[in-house]
N, C-alpha and C positions, 0 to 999 in steps of 0.2 A: 469500446468506450474510448473517448478522446483522452489522450494521456494527461492533459492538463485537468486539474480538479478544482472546482469552486465548491466550497463547503461553508455552511453557516455555523458560527460559534454556538455551542450548547445544544446542537442537534444530535440525533442518532443517525448513523449512516452505514450503508453496506456498499462496498466497492468490489465489483466483480471485474476480473481481468481474464482475458484469454490470450495466451502467448503464442506467437508465430516467429519463425526464423525469417531471414531475409528473402527466402524463396517462397514464403507464405505457407510453409509446412508447420503443423502444430508442434510446439515444443512439449514433449512429454515430461510431466513433473511428478510422476509416480515415484515413490520411494525417497523423496527429498523433503526438505523443509523450506518454506518461503517466509520472507519477512518483508514487512511494509514499514518504512521509516520516514519520518518527517524531521527536517532540520531547518533552522532559520536561514543558514547560509551553507553553501557547499563546504566551506572550510571548517565548519563546526565539527568537533569530534564526537559529541554526544547528541543523539536524536532527542527531540522533545516529545515525539510519539513513536512508539514501536509496537507493532503487532506481529505475531508469528502464527504459523499453522500448528505449533506444538500445543496450543491451548485452544479448545474448540470455541470458547467465548471470544477469542481474538481473531481467528481466521481458520478457514477450512479449505482443503483441496476438494473441490466439488466434482471434478472429473479429471483425474491425473492423466489419462491417455489423451484427453481432449485439451489439456493445457489450461484448465479453468480453475481459478482460485477466488475466494471471497475473503475480504477483511472487514471487520466490524468496528466502528467507532461509537463510543458512548458520549453523552454530553460532558462528562467529567474529563474526557480527553482534551477538550478544547476550551472549556469555560475560563481557564486562567490565561489563555493566549490572546494576543492582540490581533486585530484585523490587519493582515499583512500578506504579502506573497512569499511563501516559504518554498522549499524544494522537497521533493519526495523521491523515493525509489522503491522498487520491489526487487529483491534478490532471491535467487534460487540456489540452495546448497544441496548438491546431489549426494547420493549415498557414499561416494568416495571423498566427500568434503570439498569438492571443487565449487567455487563461488561464481555465479553468473548474475550480472545486473541485467534484468529483463526490461525494465523501463525506468526512466528518470525524467522528471518534468516539474512543473509548477504546481504547488498546492496552495491555493489562495483561500484564506479565511476571511469571511465577511460577517458583519453583524446582521441578524435578521431584522425585519421591519417590526414584526410583532414580538414582544418579549413577555 
């Protein structure tokens, strides 16, 4: 998947990521927790959307050895937000509590044509 995300306000969404290191080797995510966070600006301290793999309704490690994770958005996650370009990242916290940012990019919210 392209790291930049275009998403429509008030929609359901599933975001699937597969993570690789700089040598294109799969990053094994078994035994850890992943989080997906969206903020209005990099400097903001509190995300406006946060999903983790600790709750199955928020996200799930699909294939830990293959580096595959999915996160789920509900309409309520974006209904109160403005159409803007936000920033997002996905972090992996391994079993020894080390934190790794696996991707960081633009999360653009747009209004759908049909409401």
